[in-house]
N, C-alpha and C positions, 0 to 999 in steps of 0.2 A: 503493500499500500504507500501510496506517495501524498504528502501533504499538500504540495504545490507542484504543477506541472509547468515548466517555463514553455514560452511561445505555443501556447496553445491555439490550433489552426481550426479546429471545428466550431462552426457558429450553428446554434441549435436552438430552436421554439422547445422550450421545456414540456409545453402542453403535448408535443407529438411524441416526446419521450415517454410521458407518463402512459399515454395511450398504447404504446407497444406492450405493455404489461398484462393485458387481456384481463380487464377489470370487471367486465360482465359476469352475473350471478356470483357476485363476492359480498361479504361483509368488511368494509374498510373502515379504518380506524384514521383520523387526522389529529395529530399532536401539535399544539400551537397555531390554531386555525386562524387567528387573528380575525379580520373582518370577513373571512370565509368566502373570499373571491374564488381562491384554488377550488375550495369544498365544492361550490356551486357548479364549477365547470366539470369537475370530476361525476357530481351527481346526475347532470344533464346530458354527458357525452355518450351515454351508453344505455342499457337497460339492466333491470333487475339488479340494481346497486343499493345496498344500504351503507349510508354513509353515519358514522358517529365521528362527531366534531369537537374536540376539547379544546378550551382555552382557558388560561388561569387567570387573566384578568377581568376581575368582576363586571366593570363597566362595559367592556367590549362583551363580554358573554350575555349582558341583559340585551345588549343591541341585537346580538345574533338571535336571540329568542324573539325577537319580532320578524325574523324573516320567515317566508312560509315556503318549505319544501317537504314534499311528502316523504321522501326517502332520505332526510337529513335529520338527525337528533343531535341537539347541542348539549353538552355537558361542561360544568365546571369542574375541572382538574388539570393537574399537571403531570407531565410524563413520569415524574418519580412516584406518582400514585393514581395509578390509572383504575378508575372506577368501572371495571368490566371483569367478568368470569375468567378464570383460566382457560386459554386455547379456544377463543371465542372470535376471532377475527382472522381474515385471509392475508390481509395486506395493511400495512401501516406507512403513512406518509408524515415527513416533518421537511417541510419547505423553511429554510433559513432560521430555524427554532432552535436546533440542538444545542449551538453555543450560547443560548441565553439561559440554558439551564443551570442553577449554581454549581461549580465546579464539583463540589465536595458530593454532589447527588447525581452526577453524570453516570456513576456505574449503577446506582439502583434505577436510573430511569432505562439504562440498558437491559438490566435486570426484570423490570416490569414488561417492557417491550418483547421479551423472551417469553414471559410468562403468559400474555394475552394472545400471543399468536400461535395459530393452529400449526402442526407439525408441517416442516416444510414451508411455512408461511414467509413472507417477503417483507422488511422493512426498509424502506427508500429513505435516505437521508441526504437532502440537498444542502449544501453550505456553501456561501460566498467566498471566495478567496482573497486573502489582504495582499493583493498584487495588481498592479496597473495604475493608471492614472486617476481613476475615479477611486480606488481605493486609498490611494496616497491623498487626496484631497480631503476625503471623510476622515482620515486617521488624524488629520490635523487638528480637530476638534473633537474626536470620538474614535480612539485607538482600540481595535477588539483584537488585536493579534494575540495576546496572550489567551484569551477565551477560546477562540479558534484553535489554536494551537491545542489546548487541553481538551477540546470537544473531538480533534481528530485521534490524540493519545488515548481519550476514552472508548473510541470505536475501534482503533488497531487493535489495544488490549483484548475487548472482546472477542476478537477474531483468533487472537494468538492463544488466547484461553479456551478456544473451541466452543464458545457459547453460541458464535454464529459461523456460518462458511460466507466467506466474500464471494458473493454471486457475482457481481459485477462491480468495477470502478469506472466511473466515466468523467472526463474532463471536457469542458465545453466553455463558450461565452455567448452571451447574449447583448444584442445592443440596447442602450439606454439613451433615450433622447430627452433633451430640455430645451424649452422656447427660450429661456433666459435665467438669470442668477435666480430671481424670484421662486422661479418653481423649484430649482434646486433646493432653495432656503426651506420652502415649505415642506417638502418630501423628508429633509435629511436633519435639518436644522431647527423645525420648529414643531416637529412631530409629539404629540402628547406622550409619546410612550418613551422620549428620549428623559433620562433621568440625570442630565447635566446641564450646567449652564454655560453659555457660550457668550464671552464678553464681546463687546462692540469692537476692540481692537483685533481679535480673533477673525470675527465675521468680516472685517474689512480685508484682512490678508487672505482668506479662502476666497473672497470674491474678486480679488486682484487675481488669485491664481486661476479661478474659473474663467475669467475674461481673457486671460491667456490663451486658453484651450478654445475659447469661443473665436477667436481671430482666426483659428486654424480651419474650422469646419463650419458647414453651416447647412442643416440644422447641427445643434450643437449634442454631438453624439459620442458615447464613451462606450469600451468593450467592457463588460462585466463578467469576469470569470467564475466559473462555478466548479464544485467536486462533488459528484453523486457516488456515493456508497450504497449498493443494495445488497442487503443481508439477510441470508436465510437461514432459518431457524433450523439447528441440527437437532 
């Protein structure tokens, strides 16, 4: 397994990758579903799919409960304490959420994932990589290198300990576009889930860096690299 792959050449729409996994006639669990946009896509792109979408943030969970999907059940719980029976789901998804688990609870989360998966079930864990221009710019005010390294180490150890088999590891990038700095700021610097304060001085430096990139390309587009680890329960 690799933490980061240099010079990733494969551009990929992650929705396409998800749909290669044959999700029809499956019970699917999403951990850290956020506003449930991916959840809705998975629920509506096939047939006979039951989705259980878990979110640890109470405010977001209450908002999710207002959504109406016949095949989605929303639960308030985290990956380290999944409120489901043993061997009850076929497939688990985590999109950019594993590194948000407290470091000391990452092994417990993987244990819970293994517990609720059916034999030979798959866990799809998608993590952004801390490399590239966009990542470098975000790291100026919010550096996640440590937690992302710890997330990878926890996943790698679960494979080395033979709790899971590494079914597949995939590196790719997606294109991210912003119309201007205000859109970037709204998505990354003003988000309600960000638990850090950004000074006006730091914001100005980030804006200057953003505008340097903006002069090079229009629309303002960045490559955002990802690693996907697909684990199979042994």
